[in-house]
C-alpha positions as CSV (number, residue, x, y, z in Angstrom):
1,X,0.0,0.0,0.0
2,X,1.3,3.5,-0.8
3,X,2.3,5.9,1.9
4,X,0.0,8.7,2.8
5,X,0.6,12.0,1.0
6,X,3.3,13.9,2.9
7,X,3.5,17.1,0.8
8,X,1.0,19.9,0.8
9,X,0.0,19.2,-2.7
10,X,0.4,15.8,-4.4
11,X,1.5,16.5,-8.0
12,X,1.6,12.8,-8.9
13,X,-1.0,10.1,-9.2
14,X,-3.9,9.5,-6.9
15,X,-2.8,8.2,-3.4
16,X,-4.0,4.8,-2.4
17,X,-4.8,6.1,1.1
18,X,-6.3,9.4,2.3
19,X,-4.1,12.4,2.8
20,X,-3.1,13.4,6.3
21,X,-5.8,16.1,6.3
22,X,-8.4,13.5,5.4
23,X,-7.2,11.1,8.0
24,X,-8.0,13.8,10.6
25,X,-11.3,14.6,8.9
26,X,-12.4,10.9,9.1
27,X,-12.3,11.2,12.9
28,X,-14.1,14.6,12.7
29,X,-16.9,13.1,10.6
30,X,-17.4,10.2,13.0
31,X,-17.6,12.6,16.0
32,X,-20.0,15.0,14.2
33,X,-22.2,12.0,13.2
34,X,-22.3,10.7,16.7
35,X,-22.9,14.1,18.4
36,X,-25.1,15.6,15.6
37,X,-24.1,17.9,12.8
38,X,-24.3,21.6,13.9
39,X,-26.7,23.5,11.8
40,X,-27.0,27.3,12.1
41,X,-30.6,28.5,12.6
42,X,-30.8,30.1,9.2
43,X,-30.1,26.7,7.6
44,X,-33.0,24.8,9.4
45,X,-35.6,23.5,7.0
46,X,-38.4,25.2,8.8
47,X,-36.8,28.6,8.1
48,X,-36.9,28.1,4.3
49,X,-40.0,30.4,4.0
50,X,-38.0,33.2,5.4
51,X,-35.3,32.5,2.9
52,X,-37.7,32.7,0.0
53,X,-38.4,36.4,0.0
54,X,-41.0,36.7,2.8
55,X,-38.8,39.0,4.8
56,X,-36.7,42.0,3.9
57,X,-34.1,41.6,6.7
58,X,-32.3,38.6,5.3
59,X,-28.5,39.0,4.8
60,X,-27.3,37.6,1.5
61,X,-25.1,34.9,3.3
62,X,-28.2,33.4,4.7
63,X,-29.3,32.6,1.2
64,X,-26.5,30.1,0.9
65,X,-27.6,26.5,0.8
66,X,-31.0,24.7,0.6
67,X,-30.6,24.7,-3.2
68,X,-33.3,22.8,-5.1
69,X,-33.3,19.1,-6.1
70,X,-34.6,19.0,-9.6
71,X,-35.7,15.7,-11.3
72,X,-34.1,15.2,-14.7
73,X,-37.0,14.0,-16.9
74,X,-36.6,14.4,-20.7
75,X,-32.9,13.5,-21.1
76,X,-33.1,10.5,-18.9
77,X,-35.9,9.1,-21.0
78,X,-34.1,9.8,-24.3
79,X,-30.9,8.3,-23.0
80,X,-32.6,5.1,-21.8
81,X,-31.8,5.5,-18.1
82,X,-33.0,2.5,-15.9
83,X,-32.6,4.3,-12.6
84,X,-35.9,5.2,-11.0
85,X,-35.0,8.9,-10.5
86,X,-32.1,11.0,-11.6
87,X,-32.1,14.4,-9.8
88,X,-29.9,17.4,-10.0
89,X,-28.8,19.4,-6.9
90,X,-28.6,22.8,-8.6
91,X,-26.0,24.9,-6.8
92,X,-26.3,27.6,-9.3
93,X,-29.0,29.2,-7.1
94,X,-26.6,30.2,-4.4
95,X,-26.0,34.0,-4.3
96,X,-22.9,33.8,-6.4
97,X,-24.4,31.2,-8.7
98,X,-21.7,28.7,-7.4
99,X,-21.3,25.9,-5.0
100,X,-18.2,27.8,-3.7
101,X,-20.5,30.0,-1.6
102,X,-20.8,27.2,0.9
103,X,-17.1,26.7,1.5
104,X,-16.3,30.4,1.4
105,X,-18.8,31.1,4.2
106,X,-17.4,28.3,6.4
107,X,-13.7,29.2,5.7
108,X,-14.3,32.9,6.4
109,X,-16.3,32.2,9.6
110,X,-13.7,29.8,10.8
111,X,-10.8,32.2,10.2
112,X,-12.7,35.0,12.0
113,X,-13.4,32.8,15.0
114,X,-9.7,31.8,15.2
115,X,-8.6,35.5,15.0
116,X,-6.8,34.9,11.7
117,X,-8.6,37.7,9.9
118,X,-10.2,41.0,10.9
119,X,-13.4,42.2,9.0
120,X,-12.7,45.4,7.2
121,X,-8.9,45.1,7.6
122,X,-7.7,41.8,6.2
123,X,-7.3,41.3,2.4
124,X,-8.4,37.8,1.4
125,X,-6.4,36.1,-1.3
126,X,-7.4,32.9,-2.9
127,X,-6.2,30.8,-5.9
128,X,-8.8,29.3,-8.1
129,X,-9.0,26.3,-10.5
130,X,-7.8,26.4,-14.1
131,X,-4.1,27.2,-14.0
132,X,-3.9,26.2,-10.4
133,X,-0.1,26.0,-10.2
134,X,0.2,29.6,-11.5
135,X,-2.6,30.8,-9.3
136,X,-0.8,29.3,-6.2
137,X,2.5,31.0,-7.1
138,X,0.7,34.4,-7.7
139,X,-1.1,34.0,-4.4
140,X,2.2,33.5,-2.5
141,X,3.6,36.6,-4.2
142,X,0.5,38.6,-3.2
143,X,0.6,37.4,0.4
144,X,4.2,38.6,0.6
145,X,3.5,42.0,-0.8
146,X,0.1,43.0,0.6
147,X,0.0,43.9,4.3
148,X,-2.7,42.2,6.5
149,X,-3.5,39.6,3.8
150,X,-4.6,36.0,4.3
151,X,-5.2,33.0,2.1
152,X,-8.2,30.8,2.9
153,X,-6.5,28.0,0.9
154,X,-9.5,26.0,-0.4
155,X,-7.1,23.2,-1.6
156,X,-5.9,22.5,2.0
157,X,-8.6,23.9,4.3
158,X,-10.6,21.3,6.2
159,X,-13.6,23.7,6.3
160,X,-14.0,23.0,2.5
161,X,-15.2,19.3,2.8
162,X,-16.6,20.0,6.3
163,X,-19.0,22.6,4.9
164,X,-20.5,20.0,2.7
165,X,-20.7,17.4,5.5
166,X,-22.6,20.0,7.5
167,X,-24.9,21.4,4.7
168,X,-25.0,19.7,1.3
169,X,-25.1,16.2,2.6
170,X,-27.9,16.8,5.1
171,X,-29.9,18.8,2.5
172,X,-29.8,15.9,0.1
173,X,-30.6,13.4,2.8
174,X,-33.6,15.4,3.9
175,X,-34.9,16.2,0.3
176,X,-34.8,12.5,-0.6
177,X,-36.2,11.4,2.7
178,X,-33.1,9.2,3.1
179,X,-33.8,7.2,0.0
180,X,-30.8,8.3,-2.1
181,X,-28.8,5.4,-3.5
182,X,-26.1,7.1,-5.5
183,X,-24.4,10.5,-5.3
184,X,-22.5,11.7,-8.4
185,X,-20.1,14.7,-8.4
186,X,-17.1,16.2,-10.1
187,X,-13.9,17.2,-8.3
188,X,-12.0,20.4,-8.5
189,X,-10.8,20.7,-4.9
190,X,-12.8,17.6,-4.2
191,X,-14.5,19.1,-1.2
192,X,-18.0,18.8,-2.5
193,X,-18.1,15.2,-3.4
194,X,-15.8,14.2,-0.4
195,X,-17.8,16.0,2.3
196,X,-21.2,15.2,0.9
197,X,-20.2,11.6,0.3
198,X,-19.0,11.1,3.8
199,X,-22.2,12.5,5.3
200,X,-24.4,10.3,3.2
201,X,-22.4,7.2,4.0
202,X,-22.5,8.1,7.7
203,X,-26.3,8.0,7.4
204,X,-26.4,4.9,5.2
205,X,-23.2,3.0,4.4
206,X,-24.9,1.5,1.3
207,X,-25.0,4.9,-0.4
208,X,-22.6,4.7,-3.4
209,X,-20.3,7.7,-4.1
210,X,-19.3,8.2,-7.8
211,X,-16.6,10.7,-8.8
212,X,-16.6,12.1,-12.4
213,X,-13.6,13.6,-14.2
214,X,-12.6,14.5,-17.7
215,X,-11.6,11.5,-19.9
216,X,-8.8,13.7,-21.3
217,X,-7.2,14.1,-17.9
218,X,-8.1,11.2,-15.6
219,X,-5.9,12.3,-12.7
220,X,-7.9,10.7,-9.9
221,X,-7.7,7.4,-11.7
222,X,-3.9,7.7,-11.8
223,X,-3.8,9.0,-15.4
224,X,-1.7,11.9,-16.7
225,X,-2.7,15.6,-16.6
226,X,-3.8,16.8,-20.0
227,X,-5.6,19.9,-21.4
228,X,-9.4,19.8,-21.4
229,X,-12.3,22.2,-21.8
230,X,-13.9,21.7,-18.4
231,X,-13.2,24.7,-16.2
232,X,-13.6,24.1,-12.5
233,X,-13.1,20.4,-12.5
234,X,-10.5,17.8,-13.3
235,X,-7.8,18.9,-10.8
236,X,-4.3,19.7,-12.1
237,X,-3.1,18.1,-8.8
238,X,-4.5,16.1,-6.0
239,X,-5.3,18.6,-3.2
240,X,-5.5,17.5,0.4
241,X,-9.2,18.1,0.3
242,X,-9.9,15.3,-2.2
243,X,-10.7,12.0,-0.5
244,X,-10.7,9.3,-3.1
245,X,-11.2,6.7,-0.4
246,X,-14.8,7.7,-0.1
247,X,-15.5,7.1,-3.8
248,X,-16.8,3.7,-4.8
249,X,-16.4,4.4,-8.5
250,X,-14.7,6.9,-10.9
251,X,-16.3,7.7,-14.2
252,X,-14.7,9.5,-17.2
253,X,-16.5,11.9,-19.5
254,X,-15.1,13.3,-22.7
255,X,-15.1,17.0,-23.7
256,X,-17.6,16.3,-26.5
257,X,-19.9,14.5,-24.1
258,X,-19.6,17.4,-21.6
259,X,-20.4,20.2,-24.1
260,X,-23.2,18.3,-25.7
261,X,-24.9,17.5,-22.4
262,X,-24.5,21.0,-21.0
263,X,-26.2,22.4,-24.0
264,X,-29.0,19.8,-24.0
265,X,-29.7,20.4,-20.3
266,X,-30.5,24.0,-21.0
267,X,-32.6,23.2,-24.1
268,X,-34.4,20.1,-22.9
269,X,-34.6,20.6,-19.1
270,X,-34.8,24.4,-18.9
271,X,-31.8,25.0,-16.7
272,X,-28.8,27.0,-17.9
273,X,-25.8,25.3,-16.2
274,X,-22.1,25.5,-16.4
275,X,-19.6,23.2,-18.0
276,X,-18.7,21.4,-14.8
277,X,-22.4,20.7,-14.3
278,X,-22.4,19.1,-17.8
279,X,-19.7,16.8,-16.6
280,X,-21.7,15.7,-13.6
281,X,-24.9,15.2,-15.7
282,X,-23.1,13.2,-18.3
283,X,-21.5,11.1,-15.6
284,X,-24.8,10.6,-13.8
285,X,-26.5,9.4,-17.0
286,X,-23.7,6.8,-17.6
287,X,-24.3,5.5,-14.1
288,X,-28.1,5.6,-14.5
289,X,-28.0,3.4,-17.6
290,X,-26.1,0.5,-15.9
291,X,-28.4,-2.5,-15.4
292,X,-27.3,-2.9,-11.7
293,X,-28.7,0.6,-11.0
294,X,-32.2,-0.2,-12.1
295,X,-34.8,1.4,-9.8
296,X,-32.1,3.5,-8.0
297,X,-32.4,7.1,-6.9
298,X,-29.4,9.0,-8.2
299,X,-28.4,12.6,-7.3
300,X,-26.0,14.6,-9.4
301,X,-24.2,17.6,-7.9
302,X,-24.3,20.6,-10.3
303,X,-21.7,23.1,-9.2
304,X,-22.7,26.2,-11.1
305,X,-25.1,28.1,-13.3
306,X,-24.3,28.9,-17.0
307,X,-24.0,32.6,-17.1
308,X,-20.4,32.5,-15.9
309,X,-19.5,30.5,-19.1
310,X,-20.9,32.9,-21.7
311,X,-17.4,33.8,-22.9
312,X,-16.4,30.1,-23.3
313,X,-16.6,27.5,-26.1
314,X,-19.9,26.4,-24.6
315,X,-21.7,29.4,-26.2
316,X,-19.6,29.8,-29.4
317,X,-22.6,29.3,-31.6
318,X,-24.6,32.1,-29.9
319,X,-21.6,34.4,-29.9
320,X,-21.2,33.8,-33.6
321,X,-24.8,34.5,-34.3
322,X,-24.9,37.7,-32.4
323,X,-21.3,38.7,-33.5
324,X,-20.2,39.0,-29.9
């Protein structure tokens, strides 16, 4: 068996065992499951009416979470899915149209509570996906040059997967009344699928966790890093926050499948989603067509809405038509 990852970022293949961060998180998950997952009052299900516009005193951060679970109807029929239900957890309805709202809130609150940052004084710096290595280098330079700056470090921050253990997982469990069989998600930092997967397995060990990544760059499966069109997924490295050990299966989706499914989802299901969501949908449909998943309830995690991708290849036909 391979040794646990000892470096901050594993730039090689997928480890056979969890990273040191995830070893610690496994114990945290067990403790939280035994003692109960702490849920802020604004995230309680019975407070949903207040979060749907019936009050004018609602701070934007309280709108994070409790995103809808939408059944995918038309495409599943056309693709011959045998699963009973394939539903999409649409994170595009968070305030910033991204699943990242969840981890940002938790990381900022945690840093404030620990006295690491001061509201109104500290400058927050954070590398994003895409050219991750370059972003990390630039972040280090900015930290050195900007006084009172702090990096939340989503690639190495335990609050990333913990936020999904505390919110996304319980939301899906509640919405499906505990009947979910399979959860499908992509991996950028890996926090969403890792934290959500751990929560659902803590409630029912039989829940299957499926990770999806670009076929052109199957890093989690031990393959080589290679260029692909999917922004926000398909990590250029294996961050501490990815826990491959919680995943029962890894599915690959090509760029062509991703772009086609993303476009079809908007046209046929009525939801404008981002490219990374297209990866999750395409992966979920592959899982939903397997004979062994007949009658199963599958949930796909959709990380973002589509308006952030208007300048990308996803909308090249529209851009050409309108000469944008």
